[in-house]
VOPAGU-2260 file (C-alpha; in pm, 1 decimal, decimal comma):
REM VOPAGU-2260
SITE   aa  ch    i         X         Y         Z
SITE  UNK   A    0    1565,4   18847,3    9879,5
SITE  UNK   A    1    1677,6   19109,6   10132,3
SITE  UNK   A    2    1989,0   19306,4   10035,8
SITE  UNK   A    3    2189,8   19576,5   10207,4
SITE  UNK   A    4    2154,4   19938,3   10097,8
SITE  UNK   A    5    2452,7   19914,2    9859,5
SITE  UNK   A    6    2289,9   19614,0    9682,3
SITE  UNK   A    7    2513,8   19345,2    9838,9
SITE  UNK   A    8    2401,4   19040,8   10036,0
SITE  UNK   A    9    2428,8   19061,5   10414,4
SITE  UNK   A   10    2746,2   18905,6   10558,4
SITE  UNK   A   11    2546,3   18645,2   10751,2
SITE  UNK   A   12    2370,9   18529,9   10433,9
SITE  UNK   A   13    2708,0   18491,5   10257,4
SITE  UNK   A   14    2834,9   18266,7   10539,5
SITE  UNK   A   15    2521,1   18053,3   10519,5
SITE  UNK   A   16    2554,2   18006,2   10141,8
SITE  UNK   A   17    2922,4   17917,5   10174,3
SITE  UNK   A   18    2839,6   17654,0   10436,0
SITE  UNK   A   19    2574,2   17495,2   10213,3
SITE  UNK   A   20    2808,0   17487,4    9910,1
SITE  UNK   A   21    3086,0   17325,3   10110,5
SITE  UNK   A   22    2850,2   17060,5   10246,0
SITE  UNK   A   23    2716,8   16968,7    9902,8
SITE  UNK   A   24    3058,2   16957,8    9737,2
SITE  UNK   A   25    3191,5   16740,7   10017,7
SITE  UNK   A   26    2911,3   16489,8    9954,0
SITE  UNK   A   27    2964,3   16490,7    9576,6
SITE  UNK   A   28    3327,2   16388,9    9607,9
SITE  UNK   A   29    3220,7   16116,1    9851,3
SITE  UNK   A   30    3398,0   16275,3   10142,6
SITE  UNK   A   31    3739,0   16231,3    9983,1
SITE  UNK   A   32    3911,2   16431,3   10257,8
SITE  UNK   A   33    3759,0   16235,3   10544,8
SITE  UNK   A   34    3842,2   15870,7   10618,1
SITE  UNK   A   35    3547,5   15630,8   10592,5
SITE  UNK   A   36    3524,2   15334,6   10824,3
SITE  UNK   A   37    3511,1   14997,5   10647,9
SITE  UNK   A   38    3503,8   14635,2   10750,2
SITE  UNK   A   39    3726,2   14372,3   10593,0
SITE  UNK   A   40    3721,3   13994,3   10592,8
SITE  UNK   A   41    3988,6   13756,2   10713,9
SITE  UNK   A   42    4152,8   13797,3   10373,6
SITE  UNK   A   43    4327,6   14087,5   10540,0
SITE  UNK   A   44    4475,9   14414,4   10425,1
SITE  UNK   A   45    4732,1   14412,6   10145,3
SITE  UNK   A   46    5009,4   14650,4   10045,8
SITE  UNK   A   47    4873,1   14889,3    9789,2
SITE  UNK   A   48    4964,9   15081,3    9478,3
SITE  UNK   A   49    4759,7   15369,5    9344,0
SITE  UNK   A   50    4609,6   15268,9    9009,9
SITE  UNK   A   51    4403,6   15572,4    8920,2
SITE  UNK   A   52    4518,9   15894,1    9088,8
SITE  UNK   A   53    4757,3   16019,1    9353,9
SITE  UNK   A   54    4511,9   15963,5    9637,8
SITE  UNK   A   55    4495,7   15748,4    9947,5
SITE  UNK   A   56    4187,5   15547,9    9849,8
SITE  UNK   A   57    3941,0   15476,1    9571,6
SITE  UNK   A   58    3582,0   15555,1    9653,1
SITE  UNK   A   59    3245,5   15476,9    9500,8
SITE  UNK   A   60    2876,5   15544,8    9530,7
SITE  UNK   A   61    2618,6   15267,0    9469,7
SITE  UNK   A   62    2261,5   15337,2    9355,1
SITE  UNK   A   63    1973,2   15139,4    9208,7
SITE  UNK   A   64    1970,5   15103,5    8831,8
SITE  UNK   A   65    1722,3   15340,2    8667,4
SITE  UNK   A   66    1668,9   15532,0    8991,0
SITE  UNK   A   67    1869,9   15736,1    9240,8
SITE  UNK   A   68    1778,7   15512,6    9536,8
SITE  UNK   A   69    2089,0   15435,7    9749,5
SITE  UNK   A   70    2189,2   15069,1    9773,5
SITE  UNK   A   71    2290,9   14968,3   10127,0
SITE  UNK   A   72    2463,9   14681,3   10309,6
SITE  UNK   A   73    2661,4   14555,4   10010,4
SITE  UNK   A   74    3015,4   14432,5    9951,5
SITE  UNK   A   75    3292,2   14499,3    9701,3
SITE  UNK   A   76    3519,3   14205,0    9618,7
SITE  UNK   A   77    3855,8   14324,2    9483,7
SITE  UNK   A   78    3980,5   14087,2    9212,5
SITE  UNK   A   79    4329,7   13971,0    9125,4
SITE  UNK   A   80    4467,4   13753,3    8844,6
SITE  UNK   A   81    4230,1   13475,6    8730,7
SITE  UNK   A   82    3947,5   13646,1    8924,6
SITE  UNK   A   83    4091,7   13550,7    9262,5
SITE  UNK   A   84    3946,8   13753,1    9551,5
SITE  UNK   A   85    4217,3   13966,1    9712,4
SITE  UNK   A   86    4003,3   14152,7    9965,5
SITE  UNK   A   87    3642,9   14235,7   10051,7
SITE  UNK   A   88    3516,4   14577,3   10163,3
SITE  UNK   A   89    3165,8   14642,1   10298,4
SITE  UNK   A   90    2944,3   14946,9   10250,9
SITE  UNK   A   91    2864,5   15135,8   10568,9
SITE  UNK   A   92    2541,6   15017,4   10732,4
SITE  UNK   A   93    2351,8   15338,0   10669,6
SITE  UNK   A   94    2529,4   15469,8   10361,3
SITE  UNK   A   95    2593,8   15356,4   10004,7
SITE  UNK   A   96    2956,4   15472,4    9996,1
SITE  UNK   A   97    3263,2   15250,3    9996,9
SITE  UNK   A   98    3634,3   15327,7   10024,4
SITE  UNK   A   99    3906,1   15083,0    9929,3
SITE  UNK   A  100    4267,3   15039,9    9830,3
SITE  UNK   A  101    4384,1   14833,5    9532,3
SITE  UNK   A  102    4648,2   14569,5    9620,0
SITE  UNK   A  103    4966,2   14562,0    9414,7
SITE  UNK   A  104    4853,0   14250,9    9227,5
SITE  UNK   A  105    4498,1   14380,8    9178,7
SITE  UNK   A  106    4352,0   14400,1    8828,7
SITE  UNK   A  107    4128,6   14700,2    8895,9
SITE  UNK   A  108    3820,9   14476,0    8858,9
SITE  UNK   A  109    3564,0   14409,4    9130,1
SITE  UNK   A  110    3235,5   14230,1    9205,1
SITE  UNK   A  111    2972,5   14454,9    9368,6
SITE  UNK   A  112    2691,6   14271,4    9552,8
SITE  UNK   A  113    2398,8   14376,8    9770,5
SITE  UNK   A  114    2083,8   14203,4    9900,3
SITE  UNK   A  115    1802,3   14226,3    9646,3
SITE  UNK   A  116    2035,5   14315,4    9355,9
SITE  UNK   A  117    2223,7   14098,4    9109,1
SITE  UNK   A  118    2601,5   14115,0    9092,5
SITE  UNK   A  119    2779,2   14384,0    8894,3
SITE  UNK   A  120    3132,2   14305,6    8778,7
SITE  UNK   A  121    3307,1   14622,9    8670,1
SITE  UNK   A  122    3635,2   14809,1    8648,9
SITE  UNK   A  123    3683,7   15043,7    8943,6
SITE  UNK   A  124    3736,5   15415,2    8898,7
SITE  UNK   A  125    3773,9   15677,1    9168,6
SITE  UNK   A  126    3452,1   15858,9    9265,6
SITE  UNK   A  127    3255,0   15625,1    9041,1
SITE  UNK   A  128    2877,7   15581,0    9050,8
SITE  UNK   A  129    2778,2   15213,9    9021,7
SITE  UNK   A  130    2423,0   15106,8    8936,7
SITE  UNK   A  131    2285,9   14770,7    9054,8
SITE  UNK   A  132    1978,8   14606,2    8902,9
SITE  UNK   A  133    1694,9   14457,9    9110,8
SITE  UNK   A  134    1703,2   14079,0    9125,3
SITE  UNK   A  135    1518,9   13759,2    9188,1
SITE  UNK   A  136    1664,3   13497,9    9423,7
SITE  UNK   A  137    1762,9   13151,7    9299,4
SITE  UNK   A  138    1822,0   12894,5    9573,9
SITE  UNK   A  139    1810,7   12523,0    9644,0
SITE  UNK   A  140    2024,0   12216,0    9707,0
SITE  UNK   A  141    2244,0   11989,4    9493,3
SITE  UNK   A  142    2234,2   11617,5    9571,2
SITE  UNK   A  143    2361,8   11310,4    9392,2
SITE  UNK   A  144    2304,5   10937,3    9351,2
SITE  UNK   A  145    2564,6   10666,9    9410,0
SITE  UNK   A  146    2605,4   10347,7    9206,0
SITE  UNK   A  147    2469,4   10031,6    9371,5
SITE  UNK   A  148    2491,4    9667,9    9272,1
SITE  UNK   A  149    2206,7    9539,5    9058,0
SITE  UNK   A  150    1913,3    9419,0    9265,3
SITE  UNK   A  151    1991,2    9641,6    9562,1
SITE  UNK   A  152    1768,7    9929,3    9663,4
SITE  UNK   A  153    1877,8   10267,5    9535,4
SITE  UNK   A  154    1956,3   10486,8    9838,6
SITE  UNK   A  155    1833,3   10841,6    9870,9
SITE  UNK   A  156    2056,1   11100,5    9704,0
SITE  UNK   A  157    2314,8   11265,2    9929,4
SITE  UNK   A  158    2415,4   11635,3    9937,5
SITE  UNK   A  159    2714,7   11722,2    9717,8
SITE  UNK   A  160    2947,1   11967,2    9895,8
SITE  UNK   A  161    3125,7   12214,5    9669,0
SITE  UNK   A  162    2912,7   12154,9    9359,0
SITE  UNK   A  163    2934,3   12446,7    9116,0
SITE  UNK   A  164    2643,2   12605,7    8930,5
SITE  UNK   A  165    2711,4   12802,0    8611,2
SITE  UNK   A  166    2416,8   13040,4    8568,2
SITE  UNK   A  167    2355,3   13210,5    8232,2
SITE  UNK   A  168    2061,8   13443,5    8179,8
SITE  UNK   A  169    1897,1   13512,5    7844,2
SITE  UNK   A  170    2025,9   13872,6    7853,2
SITE  UNK   A  171    2394,0   13773,2    7860,2
SITE  UNK   A  172    2457,3   13792,2    8238,0
SITE  UNK   A  173    2642,7   13496,1    8389,2
SITE  UNK   A  174    2782,4   13391,6    8722,5
SITE  UNK   A  175    2931,0   13077,1    8879,4
SITE  UNK   A  176    2845,0   12994,6    9241,1
SITE  UNK   A  177    2954,4   12714,5    9474,3
SITE  UNK   A  178    2729,0   12507,8    9698,5
SITE  UNK   A  179    2813,7   12484,6   10070,3
SITE  UNK   A  180    2896,0   12170,5   10271,6
SITE  UNK   A  181    2528,5   12071,3   10267,5
SITE  UNK   A  182    2501,9   12124,4    9893,5
SITE  UNK   A  183    2289,1   12436,3    9942,0
SITE  UNK   A  184    2320,1   12746,5    9728,6
SITE  UNK   A  185    2163,8   13090,3    9684,3
SITE  UNK   A  186    2227,8   13370,8    9436,9
SITE  UNK   A  187    2073,9   13700,7    9329,7
SITE  UNK   A  188    2016,8   13690,7    8952,0
SITE  UNK   A  189    1851,7   13912,2    8686,4
SITE  UNK   A  190    1470,0   13876,8    8662,1
SITE  UNK   A  191    1457,4   13691,0    8329,6
SITE  UNK   A  192    1486,7   13342,5    8180,3
SITE  UNK   A  193    1806,8   13155,0    8256,1
SITE  UNK   A  194    1980,6   12818,0    8237,9
SITE  UNK   A  195    2214,4   12643,9    8479,9
SITE  UNK   A  196    2485,6   12381,2    8439,2
SITE  UNK   A  197    2553,4   12190,0    8760,6
SITE  UNK   A  198    2899,0   12035,0    8792,3
SITE  UNK   A  199    3070,8   11809,8    9044,7
SITE  UNK   A  200    3406,4   11631,1    9055,1
SITE  UNK   A  201    3239,2   11319,0    9191,5
SITE  UNK   A  202    2916,7   11305,8    8987,5
SITE  UNK   A  203    2802,4   11348,8    8630,0
SITE  UNK   A  204    2722,7   11704,8    8524,4
SITE  UNK   A  205    2369,5   11810,6    8427,7
SITE  UNK   A  206    2211,6   12097,4    8233,4
SITE  UNK   A  207    1876,9   12263,0    8312,3
SITE  UNK   A  208    1701,4   12535,8    8115,0
SITE  UNK   A  209    1361,2   12706,0    8083,2
SITE  UNK   A  210    1399,8   12856,5    8429,7
SITE  UNK   A  211    1265,6   13205,7    8504,7
SITE  UNK   A  212    1355,0   13444,8    8785,5
SITE  UNK   A  213    1104,3   13710,5    8897,6
SITE  UNK   A  214    1201,7   14042,3    9056,1
SITE  UNK   A  215    1163,0   14035,6    9433,1
SITE  UNK   A  216    1070,5   13664,9    9444,8
SITE  UNK   A  217    1258,5   13344,3    9528,2
SITE  UNK   A  218    1280,0   13055,1    9281,3
SITE  UNK   A  219    1358,4   12733,6    9468,4
SITE  UNK   A  220    1503,6   12436,9    9277,4
SITE  UNK   A  221    1678,1   12121,4    9395,0
SITE  UNK   A  222    1904,1   11934,3    9153,4
SITE  UNK   A  223    1992,0   11563,0    9162,9
SITE  UNK   A  224    2298,8   11451,2    8966,4
SITE  UNK   A  225    2363,2   11101,7    8829,1
SITE  UNK   A  226    2649,6   10905,7    8982,3
SITE  UNK   A  227    2870,1   10940,1    8674,7
SITE  UNK   A  228    3121,4   10697,3    8533,4
SITE  UNK   A  229    3482,7   10637,6    8643,4
SITE  UNK   A  230    3752,3   10617,5    8376,0
SITE  UNK   A  231    4041,2   10397,4    8487,1
SITE  UNK   A  232    4316,9   10439,5    8232,2
SITE  UNK   A  233    4679,5   10346,1    8174,5
SITE  UNK   A  234    4931,2   10569,2    7995,1
SITE  UNK   A  235    5176,5   10346,3    7806,6
SITE  UNK   A  236    5487,9   10436,7    7608,8
SITE  UNK   A  237    5744,6   10235,4    7414,5
SITE  UNK   A  238    5757,9    9921,5    7633,6
SITE  UNK   A  239    5726,5   10138,5    7946,1
SITE  UNK   A  240    5451,7   10291,2    8153,6
SITE  UNK   A  241    5439,5   10669,7    8169,4
SITE  UNK   A  242    5425,5   10780,2    8531,9
SITE  UNK   A  243    5356,6   11153,5    8545,9
SITE  UNK   A  244    5173,0   11170,5    8213,9
SITE  UNK   A  245    4923,2   11459,7    8204,6
SITE  UNK   A  246    4567,2   11350,3    8125,7
SITE  UNK   A  247    4269,0   11567,4    8037,0
SITE  UNK   A  248    3914,0   11449,3    7961,1
SITE  UNK   A  249    3660,8   11678,2    7789,8
SITE  UNK   A  250    3305,6   11541,0    7803,1
SITE  UNK   A  251    2993,0   11621,3    7602,9
SITE  UNK   A  252    2903,1   11861,2    7887,4
SITE  UNK   A  253    3227,4   12052,2    7815,4
SITE  UNK   A  254    3355,6   11951,1    8154,6
SITE  UNK   A  255    3735,8   11938,9    8170,8
SITE  UNK   A  256    3866,1   11682,3    8417,5
SITE  UNK   A  257    4238,4   11642,0    8472,5
SITE  UNK   A  258    4464,5   11382,3    8630,7
SITE  UNK   A  259    4830,4   11282,5    8651,8
SITE  UNK   A  260    4925,7   10920,9    8589,7
SITE  UNK   A  261    5070,6   10743,9    8892,9
SITE  UNK   A  262    5266,3   10419,2    8927,6
SITE  UNK   A  263    5230,3   10187,2    8624,8
SITE  UNK   A  264    5090,0   10486,3    8435,4
SITE  UNK   A  265    4751,2   10442,2    8603,3
SITE  UNK   A  266    4500,0   10724,1    8646,1
SITE  UNK   A  267    4139,3   10752,3    8767,0
SITE  UNK   A  268    3889,9   11022,7    8669,0
SITE  UNK   A  269    3545,2   10994,5    8837,2
SITE  UNK   A  270    3211,5   11162,4    8772,3
SITE  UNK   A  271    3215,0   11158,7    8391,1
SITE  UNK   A  272    2891,7   11240,6    8208,4
SITE  UNK   A  273    2729,9   10998,3    7965,9
SITE  UNK   A  274    2813,4   11052,8    7596,7
SITE  UNK   A  275    3116,0   11114,0    7377,7
SITE  UNK   A  276    3436,6   11235,9    7539,8
SITE  UNK   A  277    3789,3   11327,3    7432,3
SITE  UNK   A  278    4090,1   11191,8    7624,3
SITE  UNK   A  279    4405,7   11398,2    7572,7
SITE  UNK   A  280    4744,2   11272,2    7703,3
SITE  UNK   A  281    5091,9   11423,0    7683,4
SITE  UNK   A  282    5431,3   11315,0    7814,6
SITE  UNK   A  283    5778,3   11457,1    7731,3
SITE  UNK   A  284    5943,0   11264,3    7450,0
SITE  UNK   A  285    5614,6   11118,4    7323,5
SITE  UNK   A  286    5365,7   11244,7    7065,2
SITE  UNK   A  287    5065,9   11402,2    7237,1
SITE  UNK   A  288    4744,9   11232,3    7125,5
SITE  UNK   A  289    4366,8   11253,3    7163,1
SITE  UNK   A  290    4119,0   10966,3    7165,1
SITE  UNK   A  291    3741,5   10977,1    7123,9
SITE  UNK   A  292    3565,0   10738,7    7363,6
SITE  UNK   A  293    3206,9   10665,9    7472,3
SITE  UNK   A  294    3120,5   10719,5    7838,7
SITE  UNK   A  295    2834,4   10480,8    7933,3
SITE  UNK   A  296    2552,1   10591,6    8156,4
SITE  UNK   A  297    2476,3   10246,7    8299,3
SITE  UNK   A  298    2820,2   10137,2    8422,8
SITE  UNK   A  299    3016,6   10229,5    8731,1
SITE  UNK   A  300    3337,6   10251,7    8533,1
SITE  UNK   A  301    3544,7   10158,2    8228,8
SITE  UNK   A  302    3912,7   10055,4    8190,2
SITE  UNK   A  303    4125,9   10143,9    7890,4
SITE  UNK   A  304    4494,8   10155,5    7794,6
SITE  UNK   A  305    4624,4   10458,3    7604,1
SITE  UNK   A  306    4945,4   10406,8    7408,6
SITE  UNK   A  307    5170,7   10696,5    7298,9
SITE  UNK   A  308    5435,6   10685,9    7027,3
SITE  UNK   A  309    5787,5   10833,4    7062,8
SITE  UNK   A  310    5815,7   11187,6    6928,3
SITE  UNK   A  311    6073,1   11343,3    6698,1
SITE  UNK   A  312    6283,2   11637,7    6822,9
SITE  UNK   A  313    6127,6   11982,4    6786,1
SITE  UNK   A  314    6300,0   12320,0    6816,3
SITE  UNK   A  315    6108,4   12647,0    6867,6
SITE  UNK   A  316    6292,0   12974,7    6810,7
SITE  UNK   A  317    6137,5   13312,8    6891,9
SITE  UNK   A  318    6326,0   13624,9    6788,6
SITE  UNK   A  319    6275,5   13999,0    6814,1
SITE  UNK   A  320    6295,5   14230,4    6511,7
SITE  UNK   A  321    6671,2   14271,4    6566,3
SITE  UNK   A  322    6726,6   13895,4    6583,2
SITE  UNK   A  323    6762,8   13857,7    6960,8
SITE  UNK   A  324    6630,2   13529,5    7107,5
SITE  UNK   A  325    6326,5   13559,5    7335,8
SITE  UNK   A  326    6336,1   13240,3    7539,3
SITE  UNK   A  327    6120,9   13390,1    7817,7
SITE  UNK   A  328    5828,1   13447,2    7581,9
SITE  UNK   A  329    5511,7   13265,1    7689,3
SITE  UNK   A  330    5378,0   13021,4    7430,0
SITE  UNK   A  331    5035,1   12862,4    7399,3
SITE  UNK   A  332    5033,7   12554,4    7173,5
SITE  UNK   A  333    4693,3   12468,2    7022,1
SITE  UNK   A  334    4557,5   12189,8    6803,0
SITE  UNK   A  335    4199,1   12145,7    6681,6
SITE  UNK   A  336    4082,3   12434,2    6900,4
SITE  UNK   A  337    4223,7   12288,5    7224,4
SITE  UNK   A  338    4521,3   12408,2    7425,6
SITE  UNK   A  339    4786,3   12136,2    7432,3
SITE  UNK   A  340    5059,3   12310,5    7627,1
SITE  UNK   A  341    5142,7   12649,5    7780,5
SITE  UNK   A  342    5491,7   12741,5    7899,5
SITE  UNK   A  343    5800,8   12950,3    7827,3
SITE  UNK   A  344    5953,3   12911,6    7482,1
SITE  UNK   A  345    6277,1   12779,7    7634,4
SITE  UNK   A  346    6090,1   12482,5    7783,8
SITE  UNK   A  347    5990,8   12356,8    7439,2
SITE  UNK   A  348    6353,6   12257,5    7373,3
SITE  UNK   A  349    6331,0   11940,1    7581,8
SITE  UNK   A  350    5955,3   11887,5    7561,2
SITE  UNK   A  351    5922,3   11710,3    7224,5
SITE  UNK   A  352    5550,8   11630,9    7227,1
SITE  UNK   A  353    5439,5   11732,6    6876,7
SITE  UNK   A  354    5254,5   11470,2    6674,6
SITE  UNK   A  355    5413,7   11383,0    6341,2
SITE  UNK   A  356    5214,4   11523,9    6049,9
SITE  UNK   A  357    4982,6   11728,7    6274,2
SITE  UNK   A  358    4915,6   12102,6    6234,4
SITE  UNK   A  359    4956,6   12331,3    6536,3
SITE  UNK   A  360    4889,3   12696,4    6618,4
SITE  UNK   A  361    5115,6   12910,0    6836,8
SITE  UNK   A  362    5004,1   13214,6    7040,1
SITE  UNK   A  363    5306,1   13403,2    7173,4
SITE  UNK   A  364    5350,6   13687,0    7424,8
SITE  UNK   A  365    5694,8   13831,9    7492,3
SITE  UNK   A  366    5710,3   14086,2    7776,3
SITE  UNK   A  367    5962,9   14367,7    7758,7
SITE  UNK   A  368    6088,9   14591,3    8037,8
SITE  UNK   A  369    5921,7   14934,8    8030,9
SITE  UNK   A  370    5770,0   14859,3    7689,7
SITE  UNK   A  371    5452,6   14703,4    7554,1
SITE  UNK   A  372    5476,0   14324,5    7505,6
SITE  UNK   A  373    5524,3   14176,9    7160,1
SITE  UNK   A  374    5236,4   13953,4    7051,5
SITE  UNK   A  375    5138,4   13717,9    6776,1
SITE  UNK   A  376    4852,3   13468,0    6750,1
SITE  UNK   A  377    4764,8   13175,8    6526,5
SITE  UNK   A  378    5114,8   13112,8    6388,7
SITE  UNK   A  379    5074,6   12789,3    6190,5
SITE  UNK   A  380    5324,9   12502,8    6189,4
SITE  UNK   A  381    5288,1   12147,1    6056,1
SITE  UNK   A  382    5521,3   11887,9    6204,8
SITE  UNK   A  383    5691,5   11677,4    5936,0
SITE  UNK   A  384    5553,2   11325,0    5895,5
SITE  UNK   A  385    5906,6   11196,6    5937,0
SITE  UNK   A  386    6208,1   11342,0    6112,0
SITE  UNK   A  387    6255,7   11644,9    6339,6
SITE  UNK   A  388    6085,6   11982,7    6313,7
SITE  UNK   A  389    6197,9   12341,8    6363,6
SITE  UNK   A  390    5986,4   12658,0    6376,8
SITE  UNK   A  391    6112,5   13016,9    6391,9
SITE  UNK   A  392    5877,1   13303,3    6480,7
SITE  UNK   A  393    5978,1   13665,2    6428,6
SITE  UNK   A  394    5809,6   13918,7    6657,2
SITE  UNK   A  395    5850,3   14235,0    6453,1
SITE  UNK   A  396    5519,7   14420,0    6494,6
SITE  UNK   A  397    5424,7   14639,3    6788,4
SITE  UNK   A  398    5087,1   14561,0    6950,9
SITE  UNK   A  399    4792,9   14797,9    6989,4
SITE  UNK   A  400    4494,0   14845,7    7219,6
SITE  UNK   A  401    4122,2   14921,2    7208,7
SITE  UNK   A  402    3961,8   15197,1    7414,7
SITE  UNK   A  403    3637,0   15392,1    7417,3
SITE  UNK   A  404    3311,1   15443,5    7600,4
SITE  UNK   A  405    2983,7   15249,8    7622,5
SITE  UNK   A  406    2637,9   15410,3    7642,9
SITE  UNK   A  407    2273,4   15313,7    7599,7
SITE  UNK   A  408    2045,1   15460,0    7331,4
SITE  UNK   A  409    1971,6   15755,9    7559,3
SITE  UNK   A  410    2338,5   15846,3    7589,4
SITE  UNK   A  411    2380,5   15728,0    7950,5
SITE  UNK   A  412    2725,7   15582,6    8011,9
SITE  UNK   A  413    2718,0   15226,6    8146,6
SITE  UNK   A  414    2941,0   15047,2    8399,9
SITE  UNK   A  415    2990,3   14670,2    8395,0
SITE  UNK   A  416    2944,9   14626,3    8019,5
SITE  UNK   A  417    3121,2   14309,0    7903,2
SITE  UNK   A  418    3319,0   14336,0    7579,8
SITE  UNK   A  419    3403,3   14000,7    7419,9
SITE  UNK   A  420    3689,5   14055,2    7175,0
SITE  UNK   A  421    3792,5   13790,0    6920,3
SITE  UNK   A  422    4003,0   13795,8    6606,3
SITE  UNK   A  423    3833,4   13781,0    6266,0
SITE  UNK   A  424    3989,9   13487,9    6080,0
SITE  UNK   A  425    3895,3   13267,1    5785,2
SITE  UNK   A  426    3996,6   12947,6    5967,4
SITE  UNK   A  427    3842,5   12901,4    6313,1
SITE  UNK   A  428    4139,3   12685,5    6418,6
SITE  UNK   A  429    4367,2   12987,8    6386,1
SITE  UNK   A  430    4165,0   13202,7    6626,0
SITE  UNK   A  431    4316,9   13265,7    6967,1
SITE  UNK   A  432    4091,8   13228,1    7273,7
SITE  UNK   A  433    3832,7   13504,1    7321,3
SITE  UNK   A  434    3930,9   13783,7    7562,0
SITE  UNK   A  435    3703,2   13994,7    7782,1
SITE  UNK   A  436    3716,3   14360,2    7887,4
SITE  UNK   A  437    3486,6   14547,4    8130,3
SITE  UNK   A  438    3376,0   14909,7    8134,6
SITE  UNK   A  439    3420,4   15121,4    8448,0
SITE  UNK   A  440    3169,8   15338,7    8635,9
SITE  UNK   A  441    3187,0   15603,9    8361,2
SITE  UNK   A  442    3136,3   15354,2    8079,5
SITE  UNK   A  443    3503,8   15380,4    7981,7
SITE  UNK   A  444    3693,6   15067,8    7877,5
SITE  UNK   A  445    4061,2   15008,1    7803,8
SITE  UNK   A  446    4184,3   14674,8    7669,5
SITE  UNK   A  447    4514,1   14498,6    7716,8
SITE  UNK   A  448    4744,4   14462,3    7418,8
SITE  UNK   A  449    4636,6   14284,2    7100,7
SITE  UNK   A  450    4834,9   14172,6    6798,1
SITE  UNK   A  451    4770,0   14375,5    6479,6
SITE  UNK   A  452    4463,0   14262,0    6284,4
SITE  UNK   A  453    4084,7   14289,6    6266,4
SITE  UNK   A  454    3863,0   14200,8    6561,0
SITE  UNK   A  455    3495,3   14154,3    6640,5
SITE  UNK   A  456    3387,5   14330,5    6961,0
SITE  UNK   A  457    3058,1   14225,1    7119,9
SITE  UNK   A  458    2942,3   14461,5    7395,3
SITE  UNK   A  459    2661,5   14328,9    7617,3
SITE  UNK   A  460    2472,7   14441,8    7929,9
SITE  UNK   A  461    2190,2   14254,9    8111,6
SITE  UNK   A  462    1947,2   14548,4    8099,3
SITE  UNK   A  463    2056,2   14776,6    7817,0
SITE  UNK   A  464    2116,4   14524,2    7538,5
SITE  UNK   A  465    2412,9   14458,3    7312,6
SITE  UNK   A  466    2595,9   14562,9    6997,3
SITE  UNK   A  467    2870,1   14417,8    6779,1
SITE  UNK   A  468    3128,6   14634,9    6605,8
SITE  UNK   A  469    3441,3   14567,1    6401,5
SITE  UNK   A  470    3772,7   14725,0    6494,4
SITE  UNK   A  471    4126,4   14702,1    6361,9
SITE  UNK   A  472    4444,9   14706,7    6564,5
SITE  UNK   A  473    4734,6   14882,8    6394,5
SITE  UNK   A  474    5094,7   14846,5    6517,5
SITE  UNK   A  475    5166,0   15072,5    6813,4
SITE  UNK   A  476    4825,6   15246,2    6797,1
SITE  UNK   A  477    4516,3   15270,2    7015,9
SITE  UNK   A  478    4190,4   15215,3    6828,4
SITE  UNK   A  479    3909,0   15419,3    6984,7
SITE  UNK   A  480    3556,1   15279,4    6952,7
SITE  UNK   A  481    3252,4   15439,2    7118,7
SITE  UNK   A  482    2969,3   15187,4    7130,1
SITE  UNK   A  483    2595,7   15242,9    7181,9
SITE  UNK   A  484    2402,0   14937,1    7300,7
SITE  UNK   A  485    2085,4   14833,3    7116,6
SITE  UNK   A  486    1792,9   14701,5    7326,7
SITE  UNK   A  487    1714,9   14334,0    7273,2
């Protein structure tokens, strides 16, 4: 390299090097100082709060998994509570960079999609690098039969608008998609074996397995659903009909259909799958009850009355460590592994739905201003066989959290790893519903609050495998667990 006589670089060379360094550093921070044009859907722009840093936007860089190839023409769906889509941002046409703002009610989670790649659901982090895996395409149409009178010709099946397809691959990836008005669907999925459950409110559900997607190819499948059976029921109380009774039917296909009883306590639930089913009915002042019934596959419908018995009074008291009542605490009431009711503790005062002699489990969350919520799960109470019942729960232990980082066997940190966290208990009925956490672009995860106790944490990724570890939550502490995935 040429140098000046005193051994220093020429001034022109110094300017050139400075220009190159500035250009590279600007690219590495994804042009943080320059606004990036984006396109949004009709969902519109929302007011925003900064979740990660004191910056005007959160930015990301999308590449192909296992390579550094940029991924183009994709979208980022910003998720809110219950996975609702709050906004959609597109990549630039010729670049793999996106810039977005998190709405106030955003969860920090997002779906990232692009043609030729299967969906990545991950937690967003500023200046994150997100890796998408190459996919196969799964497409087709959902149609369904209708019941006809015996002796008449069976008509051709008709498209089922809005049918849902629950896709689960053998490597742990899953996604639910919805068919359009013509019953047609298409999805990018991992290139591996998978199964699909097809559901419809108007037809019986169906399950299909032994399907295989191939990278870069399209697997076309059409599905035809049976007509399903209609349950016409009547909710009856003590010499009265129960208008407004809440009815839930869980079929052998694990489909949960719901209805509210109308005049004369009548309700109709169509599209039930053949096999055993559970009918669960509740109404204030009456003992909630569940019936096991058989859904026929060769009848258009069945009619049944369902009679409830008057309930005894029940009082639920939730108190803090210093004895203060916590009527605003949210309570989930469970029996035999099913959620019976979910509401504020204060609403239980006039509810009175507990079944005499039955055992229930209470999961309770009490939010506090500027403090972590108080939690407890699986609190057991058995309603007396005769007379009223009263249950007092003391929330005296601070919750804790899990945090850590996920990597593969080579030490590469992984975004979009799903962590399924469930309590370790001797009695399965005590266990609260499983909760899920996602890692961000740097493989970092941070859970919500958990009640003190031991937990099983299953970390899984479609390409890099899975691992199961045991962790313990201690009051007021964060338990840090770094997890390395094991190839399947």
